[in-house]
C-alpha positions as CSV (number, residue, x, y, z in Angstrom):
1,M,0.0,0.0,0.0
2,K,1.2,3.5,-0.9
3,F,0.4,6.3,1.4
4,G,1.0,10.0,0.9
5,A,0.0,13.2,-0.9
6,V,-0.8,13.0,-4.6
7,S,-2.3,15.3,-7.2
8,L,-6.0,15.2,-7.7
9,A,-5.5,13.5,-11.0
10,E,-3.7,10.7,-9.3
11,A,-6.2,10.4,-6.5
12,R,-9.1,8.9,-8.4
13,G,-9.9,5.5,-7.0
14,A,-7.6,5.9,-4.0
15,I,-8.8,6.0,-0.4
16,L,-9.0,9.4,1.3
17,A,-6.7,9.3,4.3
18,H,-8.1,12.3,6.2
19,S,-11.5,13.9,6.2
20,V,-11.8,17.1,4.1
21,A,-14.4,19.9,4.2
22,T,-15.7,20.8,0.7
23,P,-18.4,23.3,-0.3
24,G,-20.9,20.4,-0.8
25,G,-20.2,18.8,2.6
26,R,-17.4,16.9,4.4
27,L,-15.7,14.0,2.7
28,R,-14.9,11.4,5.3
29,K,-11.7,9.5,5.6
30,G,-11.8,6.0,4.3
31,R,-13.9,7.0,1.3
32,T,-12.9,5.7,-2.1
33,L,-12.6,8.8,-4.3
34,A,-14.8,9.0,-7.4
35,D,-15.0,11.6,-10.1
36,A,-17.5,13.7,-8.1
37,D,-15.3,13.6,-5.1
38,I,-12.3,14.8,-7.1
39,E,-14.4,17.7,-8.4
40,A,-15.5,18.6,-4.9
41,L,-11.9,18.7,-3.7
42,A,-11.0,20.9,-6.6
43,Q,-13.8,23.3,-5.7
44,A,-12.4,23.4,-2.2
45,G,-9.2,24.8,-3.7
46,L,-7.1,21.7,-3.2
47,T,-4.5,20.5,-5.7
48,K,-3.2,17.6,-3.7
49,V,-4.7,15.2,-1.2
50,T,-3.4,12.6,1.1
51,V,-4.5,9.1,0.1
52,A,-3.9,5.4,0.5
53,Q,-3.4,3.5,-2.8
54,L,-3.7,-0.3,-2.8
55,E,-1.1,-2.2,-4.6
56,P,-1.3,-5.7,-6.1
57,G,-1.7,-8.2,-3.3
58,D,-3.3,-5.7,-0.9
59,I,-6.6,-6.5,0.8
60,H,-9.0,-3.7,1.7
61,E,-9.5,-3.2,5.4
62,D,-13.1,-4.2,5.5
63,A,-12.6,-7.4,3.5
64,A,-9.6,-8.2,5.6
65,A,-11.5,-7.7,8.9
66,R,-14.4,-9.8,7.6
67,A,-12.0,-12.7,6.6
68,L,-10.2,-12.7,9.9
69,A,-13.5,-12.6,11.9
70,Q,-14.8,-15.5,9.9
71,A,-11.6,-17.4,10.7
72,F,-12.0,-16.8,14.4
73,V,-15.7,-17.6,14.3
74,P,-16.4,-20.1,11.4
75,A,-19.4,-21.5,13.2
76,P,-21.1,-18.6,15.0
77,D,-24.0,-20.6,16.5
78,Q,-21.7,-23.3,17.8
79,Q,-19.4,-20.7,19.2
80,G,-22.1,-18.5,20.7
81,L,-21.1,-15.4,18.8
82,D,-22.4,-13.0,16.2
83,L,-20.3,-11.0,13.8
84,T,-21.1,-7.4,13.0
85,E,-20.7,-6.1,9.4
86,P,-17.3,-4.6,8.8
87,F,-16.9,-0.8,9.0
88,T,-13.7,1.2,8.8
89,G,-11.8,-2.1,9.1
90,R,-13.5,-3.3,12.2
91,V,-15.7,-6.3,13.0
92,N,-17.1,-6.8,16.5
93,L,-17.7,-10.3,18.0
94,I,-20.9,-10.2,20.1
95,A,-22.2,-12.7,22.7
96,Q,-25.4,-14.4,21.6
97,G,-26.4,-15.0,25.3
98,P,-25.0,-15.4,28.8
99,G,-21.9,-17.5,29.3
100,V,-18.1,-17.3,29.9
101,V,-15.5,-16.6,27.2
102,E,-13.0,-19.3,26.5
103,L,-9.9,-18.1,24.6
104,N,-7.0,-19.7,22.8
105,V,-4.5,-17.1,24.1
106,A,-1.6,-18.5,22.2
107,A,-3.5,-18.2,18.9
108,I,-4.6,-14.7,19.6
109,E,-1.1,-13.6,20.6
110,A,0.2,-15.2,17.4
111,V,-2.3,-13.3,15.2
112,N,-1.3,-10.0,16.8
113,G,2.3,-10.8,16.1
114,I,2.0,-11.5,12.4
115,H,1.5,-7.9,11.2
116,P,1.2,-4.7,13.2
117,M,-1.9,-3.6,11.2
118,I,-3.8,-6.9,12.0
119,T,-5.2,-6.8,15.5
120,I,-7.7,-8.5,17.8
121,A,-8.6,-7.3,21.3
122,T,-10.6,-9.5,23.6
123,V,-12.1,-9.4,27.1
124,P,-10.1,-11.5,29.6
125,A,-10.2,-15.2,29.5
126,Y,-13.3,-16.7,31.3
127,Q,-15.0,-13.2,31.4
128,Q,-18.7,-13.6,32.3
129,M,-20.8,-12.1,29.5
130,Q,-24.5,-11.3,28.9
131,G,-26.2,-11.4,25.5
132,G,-25.2,-8.4,23.4
133,G,-21.9,-7.9,25.1
134,M,-18.8,-7.4,23.0
135,V,-16.4,-10.3,23.4
136,A,-13.8,-9.1,21.0
137,T,-13.1,-6.6,18.3
138,I,-11.0,-7.2,15.2
139,K,-9.4,-4.1,13.7
140,I,-7.3,-3.6,10.6
141,I,-5.5,-0.4,11.6
142,S,-4.4,0.6,8.1
143,Y,-6.6,0.9,5.0
144,A,-5.2,-2.4,3.6
145,V,-2.9,-5.2,4.5
146,P,-0.9,-7.6,2.5
147,S,-2.8,-10.7,1.5
148,E,0.0,-13.0,2.5
149,A,0.0,-11.6,6.1
150,L,-3.8,-11.9,6.2
151,A,-3.7,-15.5,5.0
152,R,-1.2,-16.4,7.8
153,A,-3.4,-14.7,10.4
154,C,-6.5,-16.5,9.3
155,A,-4.7,-19.8,9.4
156,V,-3.6,-19.2,13.0
157,A,-7.0,-17.8,14.1
158,Q,-9.1,-20.9,13.5
159,R,-11.7,-21.1,16.3
160,G,-9.5,-18.9,18.6
161,L,-12.4,-18.1,20.9
162,R,-15.9,-19.1,21.9
163,L,-18.7,-18.3,24.4
164,V,-19.5,-21.3,26.6
165,P,-23.2,-21.1,27.5
166,P,-24.7,-22.3,30.8
167,A,-24.8,-26.0,31.2
168,V,-26.5,-26.6,34.6
169,K,-30.3,-26.5,34.9
170,T,-30.8,-26.3,38.7
171,A,-29.0,-24.7,41.7
172,R,-29.7,-24.6,45.4
173,L,-28.4,-22.5,48.3
174,I,-27.9,-23.8,51.8
175,I,-27.3,-21.3,54.5
176,S,-26.1,-22.3,58.0
177,E,-27.1,-20.0,60.9
178,I,-25.6,-18.9,64.1
179,D,-27.1,-16.9,66.9
180,G,-26.9,-13.3,66.1
181,G,-25.5,-14.0,62.7
182,A,-26.6,-12.6,59.3
183,G,-29.2,-15.2,58.8
184,D,-30.4,-15.3,55.2
185,K,-29.3,-11.7,54.6
186,G,-27.7,-11.4,51.2
187,W,-29.2,-14.5,49.6
188,R,-30.8,-12.2,47.0
189,A,-27.4,-11.1,45.7
190,I,-26.5,-14.8,45.2
191,A,-29.8,-15.5,43.5
192,D,-29.2,-12.5,41.2
193,R,-25.8,-14.0,40.2
194,V,-27.4,-17.3,39.3
195,A,-30.2,-15.5,37.5
196,A,-27.7,-13.8,35.2
197,F,-27.2,-17.3,33.6
198,G,-30.9,-17.8,33.1
199,L,-31.3,-20.0,36.3
200,E,-33.7,-19.6,39.2
201,I,-32.8,-20.4,42.7
202,A,-35.4,-21.0,45.4
203,A,-35.4,-19.4,48.8
204,P,-32.4,-20.7,50.7
205,I,-32.5,-23.8,52.9
206,L,-31.7,-22.6,56.5
207,V,-30.0,-25.0,58.9
208,P,-28.1,-24.7,62.2
209,H,-24.3,-24.1,61.8
210,H,-23.4,-27.7,62.8
211,T,-21.7,-30.3,60.7
212,D,-24.5,-32.9,61.1
213,A,-27.3,-30.5,60.3
214,L,-25.5,-29.2,57.2
215,A,-24.6,-32.8,56.0
216,A,-28.3,-33.8,56.4
217,A,-29.4,-30.9,54.3
218,L,-26.9,-31.8,51.6
219,V,-28.2,-35.4,51.2
220,A,-31.8,-34.5,51.6
221,D,-32.1,-33.2,48.0
222,T,-30.1,-33.0,44.8
223,S,-29.2,-30.2,42.4
224,D,-26.9,-29.6,39.5
225,V,-24.8,-27.3,41.6
226,T,-25.0,-26.7,45.4
227,L,-24.0,-23.4,47.0
228,I,-23.2,-23.2,50.7
229,L,-23.1,-20.0,52.7
230,T,-22.1,-20.3,56.4
231,G,-23.2,-18.1,59.3
232,S,-19.6,-18.2,60.5
233,A,-16.7,-17.8,58.1
234,T,-15.1,-21.0,57.0
235,S,-11.5,-20.6,58.3
236,D,-10.0,-24.1,57.7
237,A,-10.5,-27.1,55.5
238,E,-11.7,-29.0,58.6
239,D,-14.3,-26.4,59.5
240,V,-18.0,-27.0,59.6
241,A,-19.0,-26.7,55.9
242,P,-16.1,-28.7,54.4
243,A,-16.5,-31.3,57.1
244,A,-20.2,-31.5,56.3
245,V,-19.5,-32.1,52.6
246,R,-17.3,-35.0,53.5
247,A,-19.8,-36.3,56.1
248,A,-22.4,-36.4,53.3
249,G,-20.2,-38.6,51.2
250,G,-18.6,-35.8,49.1
251,Q,-15.1,-34.5,48.8
252,V,-13.4,-31.1,49.1
253,D,-10.9,-30.5,46.3
254,R,-9.7,-27.0,47.3
255,F,-10.1,-24.6,50.2
256,G,-8.9,-21.0,49.8
257,M,-8.2,-18.9,46.8
258,P,-5.7,-16.2,45.9
259,V,-8.5,-13.6,45.2
260,D,-9.4,-10.8,47.5
261,P,-12.3,-10.4,48.3
262,G,-13.1,-14.1,48.1
263,N,-10.2,-15.9,50.0
264,L,-12.5,-18.2,52.0
265,L,-14.0,-20.2,49.2
266,F,-13.9,-23.9,48.9
267,I,-14.9,-26.2,46.0
268,G,-15.7,-29.9,46.0
269,S,-18.3,-32.4,44.8
270,L,-21.2,-34.5,46.1
271,R,-22.7,-37.4,44.1
272,G,-20.8,-36.1,41.0
273,Q,-22.2,-32.6,41.2
274,P,-20.2,-29.5,42.1
275,V,-20.4,-28.0,45.6
276,I,-19.2,-24.4,46.2
277,G,-18.6,-23.0,49.7
278,L,-19.1,-19.3,49.3
279,P,-17.1,-16.7,51.1
280,G,-19.1,-14.2,53.2
281,C,-18.5,-11.4,50.7
282,A,-20.9,-13.2,48.3
283,R,-23.7,-11.7,50.4
284,A,-22.9,-8.4,48.6
285,P,-23.3,-7.8,44.9
286,A,-19.8,-6.6,44.4
287,L,-17.4,-8.7,42.3
288,N,-15.5,-11.3,44.3
289,G,-13.6,-14.6,43.7
290,A,-16.8,-16.6,44.0
291,D,-18.2,-15.0,40.8
292,W,-15.3,-16.3,38.8
293,V,-15.7,-19.9,40.1
294,M,-19.5,-19.9,39.9
295,A,-19.4,-18.7,36.3
296,R,-17.2,-21.5,35.2
297,V,-19.1,-24.2,37.1
298,I,-22.5,-23.0,35.9
299,C,-21.2,-23.2,32.3
300,G,-20.0,-26.7,32.8
301,L,-16.3,-26.0,32.9
302,E,-14.0,-27.9,35.2
303,V,-12.4,-25.8,37.9
304,T,-9.3,-27.4,39.3
305,G,-7.0,-26.4,42.2
306,Q,-4.5,-25.2,39.6
307,D,-7.2,-23.1,37.9
308,I,-7.9,-21.4,41.2
309,A,-4.2,-20.9,41.9
310,A,-3.9,-19.1,38.6
311,M,-6.6,-16.6,39.5
312,G,-4.1,-14.8,41.8
313,V,-2.8,-12.7,38.9
314,G,-5.5,-10.1,38.6
315,G,-7.1,-11.4,41.7
316,L,-6.8,-8.2,43.8
317,L,-10.2,-7.0,42.9
318,K,-11.0,-4.0,45.1
319,E,-10.0,-2.5,48.4
320,I,-12.6,-2.9,51.1
321,P,-13.1,0.5,52.7
322,S,-14.4,-1.0,56.0
323,R,-11.2,-2.8,56.6
324,P,-8.2,-1.2,54.8
325,Q,-5.5,-1.9,57.4
326,P,-5.1,-5.7,57.0
327,R,-4.2,-5.1,53.4
328,R,-2.1,-2.1,53.7
329,G,0.1,-2.6,56.7
330,R,2.7,-0.2,57.8
331,R,5.1,1.6,55.5
332,P,8.6,0.1,55.4
333,R,11.2,2.3,57.2
């Protein structure tokens, strides 16, 4: 692609690089100049204009953006994504419904390394989405790119991302109570989290904060996913809630996560179905570590101990104004 100022006679069929005001109205950048445009530029008193001129082997920005988007999303319905029509070298990838975003990070990084004018920007991996949300944007920065570079990018991009939809059908919430505790306060915030995935959760099951009572509630019914919120914070893998899961015949795979707020989460399973022990901060609607785990579990993705360990990078979500000191400490001398 050639870029620079040329005479009006040479500009016919080229792409206008910068918007220009003319007596008949403004000519927008990116416009392919026709005879009438050349006349309008002459009437504006111009003898030269800055343009981009495609050379053999160049692909126009819109065609390039469309091709790359179709390489990333060759099966939109299977990948849960819609593609917008290209405009000024851009195609947006839009979530068809709720879910979490699964990315092939290596493929995306490879595409961005092929040619500086070929780019894709995405939301973070496993980002929770709602229908209509933008998952990624593909942008061809210049007015055209070499076909060879585009071909390499498209080859690398194959199915580089998808939206994983909700997989579970039912969820239940069990809350253990202590005298003077919060009771069922905050359960609506948890219900709203579940509702974001199109699920309904009934009023919580309230039981005394004892291992036997909680274990009995766990085996009394079944659900695709069980959420436990304790009246007293779970402070050890042998505390009431994890012990109850084991007493009910289940297992606890991980206690604690490197996300703040949300440290006191545990995850396990009972009768082959996931069980999540929620931290107390889940009573509030603010983002916390439990949101990340719940989103993946509800969408049917396995969450291993290593997955949770990896959440520490980016896991410092927000300072808690009511208790800043434990996180800040004293300044070093």
